[in-house]
C-alpha positions as MATLAB code, in Angstrom:
seq = 'XXXXXXXXXXXXXXXXXXXXXXXXXXXXXXXXXXXXXXXXXXXXXXXXXXXXXXXXXXXXXXXXXXXXXXXXXXXXXXXXXXXXXXXXXXXXXXXXXXXXXXXXXXXXXXXXXXXXXXXXXXXXXXXXXXXXXXXXXXXXXXXXXXXXXXXXXXXXXXXXXXXXXXXXXXXXXXXXXXXXX';
ca = [
     -10.984   -4.640  -15.744;
     -14.104   -6.896  -15.755;
     -17.691   -4.282  -15.071;
     -19.300   -4.122  -12.307;
     -22.030   -6.954  -13.950;
     -19.329   -9.540  -14.589;
     -18.291   -8.914  -11.114;
     -22.195   -9.321   -9.840;
     -22.151  -11.989  -11.487;
     -19.230  -14.420  -10.558;
     -20.053  -17.276   -9.048;
     -17.120  -16.158   -6.308;
     -17.826  -13.129   -5.308;
     -22.001  -13.594   -5.755;
     -22.094  -14.508   -2.287;
     -20.960  -11.463   -0.672;
     -20.981   -8.973   -3.847;
     -22.985   -6.623   -1.290;
     -19.961   -5.955    0.702;
     -17.734   -6.098   -2.152;
     -19.686   -3.579   -5.257;
     -20.826   -0.788   -2.915;
     -20.020    1.922   -4.984;
     -17.851    4.015   -2.430;
     -14.929    1.280   -2.668;
     -14.940    1.737   -5.855;
     -14.980    5.816   -5.953;
     -12.273    8.239   -6.387;
     -12.705   10.195   -3.194;
      -9.804   12.790   -1.009;
     -10.059   10.066    1.788;
     -10.816    6.447   -0.521;
      -7.436    6.994   -2.547;
      -4.769    7.544    0.127;
      -6.774    5.118    2.338;
      -6.022    2.452   -0.813;
      -2.347    3.873   -1.302;
      -1.309    3.479    1.936;
      -3.232    0.062    1.946;
      -1.429   -0.691   -1.220;
       2.388   -0.965    0.264;
       1.904   -1.888    3.491;
       0.725   -5.589    2.011;
       2.629   -5.066   -1.127;
       5.722   -4.948    1.221;
       4.685   -7.248    4.330;
       2.726   -9.797    2.025;
       4.940  -12.536   -0.188;
       2.313  -13.510   -1.914;
      -1.263  -12.898   -2.531;
      -0.809   -9.062   -1.602;
      -3.850   -7.916   -4.279;
      -6.197  -10.227   -2.606;
      -5.316   -9.359    0.847;
      -5.019   -5.323    0.048;
      -8.184   -5.418   -1.896;
      -9.894   -7.414    1.207;
      -8.102   -4.994    3.529;
      -9.414   -1.943    1.828;
     -13.427   -3.661    2.561;
     -13.144   -2.613    6.349;
     -11.017    0.725    5.710;
     -13.320    2.294    2.604;
     -10.402    2.417    0.839;
     -10.308    2.041   -2.471;
     -10.220   -0.622   -3.865;
      -8.372   -0.261   -7.713;
      -6.134    1.767   -5.843;
      -4.967   -0.916   -3.625;
      -4.786   -3.628   -5.932;
      -2.499   -1.665   -7.868;
      -0.332   -0.493   -5.585;
       0.884   -3.683   -4.163;
       2.571   -4.329   -7.422;
       5.279   -1.634   -5.800;
       7.247   -5.136   -4.938;
       7.580   -6.974   -8.413;
      10.172  -10.019   -8.165;
      12.995   -7.083  -10.059;
      12.206   -5.435   -6.425;
      11.794   -7.628   -3.392;
      15.494   -8.748   -2.892;
      16.005   -5.259   -2.500;
      13.177   -4.779   -0.326;
      14.025   -7.248    1.810;
      17.890   -6.713    1.809;
      17.138   -3.277    2.986;
      14.980   -4.686    5.787;
      16.623   -6.721    7.081;
      19.988   -3.816    7.531;
      17.083   -1.821    8.919;
      16.228   -4.483   11.297;
      19.392   -5.101   12.315;
      19.865   -1.619   12.262;
      17.226   -0.589   14.397;
      17.505   -3.911   16.329;
      21.145   -3.169   16.800;
      21.912   -7.153   16.584;
      24.456   -8.855   14.544;
      25.069  -12.568   12.998;
      26.900  -14.360   16.481;
      23.600  -12.849   18.111;
      21.389  -15.823   19.212;
      17.417  -15.990   20.606;
      17.802  -17.598   23.916;
      15.066  -19.977   23.321;
      16.246  -21.097   20.082;
      19.370  -21.259   20.854;
      19.150  -23.823   24.919;
      16.584  -25.723   22.598;
      19.260  -27.142   20.303;
      22.346  -29.729   20.058;
      24.940  -27.863   18.989;
      25.334  -28.971   15.301;
      26.313  -26.896   11.986;
      22.735  -28.099   10.555;
      20.761  -26.467   14.537;
      23.319  -23.255   14.102;
      22.464  -22.072   10.675;
      18.674  -22.564   12.145;
      19.983  -20.286   14.917;
      20.749  -18.072   12.245;
      17.469  -18.239   10.309;
      15.247  -17.661   13.121;
      17.514  -14.096   13.863;
      17.928  -13.064   10.545;
      13.884  -14.088    9.727;
      12.960  -11.823   12.754;
      14.897   -9.162   12.242;
      13.463   -9.005    8.457;
       9.976   -9.574    9.079;
      10.624   -6.431   11.662;
      11.996   -4.859    9.262;
       9.622   -5.003    6.836;
       6.843   -3.406    9.345;
       8.979   -1.325   10.329;
       9.834   -0.680    6.260;
       6.176   -0.538    5.790;
       5.013    0.941    8.391;
       7.057    3.990    7.326;
       6.029    3.771    2.975;
       2.605    3.501    3.950;
       2.553    7.150    6.145;
       4.495    8.528    3.282;
       2.045    6.959    1.093;
      -0.728    8.387    2.384;
       0.308   12.141    3.509;
       1.944   12.445   -0.599;
      -1.001   10.945   -1.966;
      -3.764   12.916    0.159;
      -1.201   16.424   -0.579;
      -1.287   14.927   -4.829;
      -5.065   14.696   -4.616;
      -4.983   17.638   -3.216;
      -3.220   19.881   -5.480;
      -4.714   18.426   -8.773;
      -8.120   19.457   -7.314;
      -6.566   22.573   -6.479;
      -5.471   22.831   -9.571;
      -8.465   21.979  -12.033;
     -10.564   23.932   -9.254;
      -8.032   27.320  -10.455;
      -8.470   26.129  -13.991;
     -12.098   26.370  -14.195;
     -12.034   29.834  -12.557;
      -9.476   31.093  -14.894;
     -11.954   30.293  -17.169;
     -15.152   32.067  -15.908;
     -13.645   34.203  -15.792;
     -12.871   35.166  -19.040;
     -16.466   33.808  -20.525;
     -17.211   36.883  -17.926;
     -14.848   39.305  -19.686;
     -15.447   38.394  -22.575;
     -19.256   38.463  -22.730;
     -18.620   42.193  -20.491;
     -16.477   43.161  -23.557;
     -19.233   42.531  -26.065;
     -22.024   44.029  -23.698;
     -19.790   47.190  -24.089;
     -19.373   47.033  -28.125;
];
């Protein structure tokens, strides 16, 4: 990861560095991390190319953690994307109750009845079904990611706080024992 100074000197970032390099976008807080997780998951599932750039760009107006948003997009990669798209197609067709014989009316009335036209009708129908499934899947997964990362963040901070409290009690008990002796 480049340093802040290196990013300020980058000629592509320099014109809008004052917005991109705000410290609140790079700090790990209980609000920015779950937002970054949700944006990264949504961008990773919906956008086929350039997910990191889009997630980092969306992190600016949503005040999400930029590194978390960028890293979370890696849930989809060349190994997982065929499964994600297959599941999105299945989810979209299940939610819309569309089978392969259903044609989209404007496309089917506008085209001739050739094999290529039938293929385009099928492809257009499947593309819309898959897109609906991708948006649904991204919404559900981003919401779950937000909730789980928020819960994990609170658990992690509470665990650290309990550890500090326990150490303070132990020190206090040792100090009391030393005074008593």
